[in-house]
N, C-alpha and C positions, 0 to 999 in steps of 0.2 A: 645362806649356808656357806661355810668356809670350804674352799676347794681343797681336795686331798692331794696336794702336789708333793712328789718326792723331792723334786729339785727345782730351784729357781735360778735361771740364768740372769745375771745382772750385767747390762751392757750400757755403760756411759757413752753418750754420743754428742759430738760437737762437729758440725760441718762435715759430716761423713757420707754425703750423698753418693760418692763414687764407690763406696765400699760396704755400706750397711746391709744392702740386700744380699750380697755374697755371704756376709756373716750370718744372717738369718737363715739363708738357704742351707748353710753347712750344718745347722742344728736340725732343721726340719727334714733334711735328707737322711738323717740317721733313722735307723729302725726304732720305732717307739717301743722301748722296753718297759717304760713306766711313765706315769704322768709327770709333766713338768710345765712350768710357765716361763715366759721370757719377759723380763722387765727392761724396757729401753728408757733410760733417763736422759732426756734431751737437755743439754747444758747451755741453752740459749743460742742454738744454731741460727745462722743467718742465711743458710742456703736452703735447699729443698729436702733436707734430711727428714724432717717431721712429716711432710706431705708424702714422701716415698714410703715411709713406714706405715702411715695411716692407710694408704692405698693397698699396700701389701696385706695388711690385716683384713681389710674389707674384701679385696678380690679373692684372697685365698681362704677366707672365712676362718681365721685363726683367733678363736676366742681366748686362747691362752697367751696371746700377745698383748702386753700392757704398755701403754705409752704414758710417761710422766714428763711434763714440761716444767722447767725451772729457769730462773735467771742464771746467767753465766756466773759460775762460782768455782769452777775447777773440778777435776775428776774425783777428788776426795769427798767433796760434798755430794756429788752424784752417787758415789758408791755407798755412802752412809744412808742416803734416801732409799737406795735399793735394799739395803739390809732392813731398814725400818718397815718397808712395804712388802717384803718377801713373805709368801705363804708356804713356800716349800720347806721341807725338813732340812734340806741342804742348799748351799749357795755355791755357784760357780761364776766367778767374775770373768767376763769375756770382753776384750776391746773391740771397738766397732770397725776396725780394719783388719782383724784376724779371723781365723776360722777354727773349728774343731774337726777332728778326723771323722771319717765316715763311720767308723766302728766304735766311736768313743762311748756311746751310751751302753752298748753291749759289753764293752770291757769293764765299765763301772759295775755292771751287774755281776759279771763273772768274777771280778776281784773282790766282791762284797764290800764295795767302797762305803756303803751306807751303814756299816757297823762301827765306824770310827768317827772321832771328833774332827780329825783332819786326814784327808786322803791325798797324798802327794804323787804327781806323775810327771813325765818328761815332755819335752817339746821339740819341734823342728823349726828351723828358720827357712822360709822360702823367699829367695831374692828374685824380684821381678824387675825387668822383663826376661832375664836370662834363664829363669826357672831353675836356678841353682838351689838345691835343698841341702841344708846343713843340719845334722842332728845335734841336739843339745848334749853336753857332756854327761857321762853316767853320774847319777845322783848318789852322793855318799850318804850313808845312813847315820854317819857321825854328825849330829846336829851341831855340836860344839865346833868342829872343824869348819863346817859349812858357813855358819854365821860369822866366824872369825875371819875367814879369808876368801871364800868364793862367792859367786853371784847366783847360785842356784836358787836361793830363797829371796831374791830381790823382787820377783813378780808375784802378784796374787792370782794370776790366771792359770797357774799350773797346779792347782789343788782345789779340792772341795772342802768347805767348812760346814760343820753342823751348825745350823742357824740358832738353835737354842743355846748351844755352847757359846757362841759369840755374844748373844744377848745377855746370858746369865753372867758372863765374865766382863760385861761392858767393854768389849773389844770393838773399837771402831777407828775410822781414819782420823788422824790429826789434821784438821782442815786448814790450819795455819801453815802447814809444810807444803812446799812445792818440789822438794827433792828428798829422796829417802823415805817418803811416806809409806811406800809399799813394804820396804824392809822393816820399818818399825811396826807396822800392822802385823806382819808375819812373826816378828820376834816376840811380840806380846802374846800372840795366839799360841805359838809353840811352847811358850813358857808356862802355859796354864794347863797342859795336859800331856800325858804319856800315851794316850789312846790314839796313836798315829800309825798309819801304814804308808810306806814308801815303795813305789814301783817304778820301773824304768820303761813302762809302756808309753809310747808317744801318742798323746791324745790331743795336743794343742799345736797349732801352726801359726807362728808369727809371720805376717806378710810384710816384707821389707821392700818398699818402693822408694823412689827419689823423694817423694813428698813426705813419706813417713820418716825419712832420715833427716829431714830439714830440722835444724836446731834453732831455738830462740837464743841468740847469742848477744842480746843487748847487755850493756854493762850492768845495769840494775838487776837484771835477771841473774847474771853470773854471781854478783855479790850476794844476792838473796840465796842462791844455791849453796854458796860457801857457808853462809850462816846456818842453813838447814842441815848441812853435814854434821855440825856440832849437836843440833837438836834431835837428830835421828840416830846416826851411827854412834854418837856420844852416849846414847842410852845403853850401849853394850856394857858400860860400867855398872849400870843398875842391875844387870842380870848376871854378874860375875859368879855369884853363889849358885844360881839356878843351873847354869850350864858349865860351871867351872872354867870360865874364860880366863886366859892368861893376859895380864895387863899389857905386856909387850906386843902381843898379837892384836889387841884392841887398838893400841896406838898405831900399829902398822896399817890396820884396816882403815882407820880414819885418815891417815896420810894418803893412802891410795885413792880414797874417794875425793880428797881435795885435788890431787893430781889429775884425776879423771875430769873434774870440772874445768880445771885450767887448760886441759888439752882441747876443750871445745872452743877455745878462743882462737879465731882465725886471723884477726887483725892485730898487727904488731903494736900499734899505739894503744889499743884496748888492753892488750896483755900487760903493758907497763902500767897503765892506769889502775888495773885491778890489783896489781902488786902494791902500788902506792897507797891504795885506799883500804886495804885489808891487812890482816896479820899473818898472811900465808908464809912469809919468810921465817917468822918466828915459829910457826906451827910445823913447818917442814925442816927447820934448822938449816936453812940455806940462804945465801946472799941473793940479792936481786939478779946479779949476773949469772949465778949458778942456776937459778930457776929458769932464766931466759935460755941459757944454753942447753940445759938438761930436758926442758919440757917444750918450750916454743920452737926452737930451732930444729930439734929432732923431729917434732911432730910435723913441721912444715916439710921437712925432707921426705917423711913417709907419705904425706899427701901428694907430693910431686911424683914420687915413684908409683903410687897407685894410679895417678892420671896417665902416666906413661904406659903402664901395663894395660890399662883399659884401651888405649889407642892401639897398642900392638895386637891385642887379642880381640879387637872389635869384630 
């Protein structure tokens, strides 16, 4: 008999032994306003993550906690497997190092979240260990403006999606992308419906630690990300008529994403190599020297200032 779940939490997990229990607790500590399931998709972890979740399920007798194991293939493949296996009417993507607020499920009921194809809400960022909590910017209800220039819709974790709506419209993650895949998933979803509700209730908390801020800055990874910018944010052109996007703003958004990737390069030699092996000079309409001065040197100065401030206020 199929379980009558209202909501499926989908949690991709990779080497999350230090955080996954906290994530699960944040869901179970909510007052149970409706039936839900939690699907944890292990993406080939090599630590104790799977054992910890299995013990949690057994010790706490959580029959609605499902563990799916797969070979390592990235978060996009894990989320697609979650969508395929979800029994709930709605889907909420949660990352394995984040939490949901204590009143989140109650708010979903109060806001009638399950009446919509997409229910969008806000987030907080909690910086550890200093416990500095930063609230996300107010969400603009102008989808055109948001997709063109801000980052409100970059994450899948701050909205509920109707599962039947996703499957009917064949909306899933592009597994070949490693950058911008969340943005493209959201863009495709929002283009298929007007049955959307947006609220500024804070229901999701991103936990930012030193480990979660560590970036993969290998040269091949950077070059791959730059290619992915064209394949994800370049899709804005395909949706010009749907959202009435302006060509100039699309071009600016793509340029800003390229700059964001370049800013992640910390080594000077790596920066020059990326410039030489890609077309970023042409795409940003700047010389190599201009890019070096405007992006790398300024970014290094900001990093040094941040380090000084951390020492001063430690």
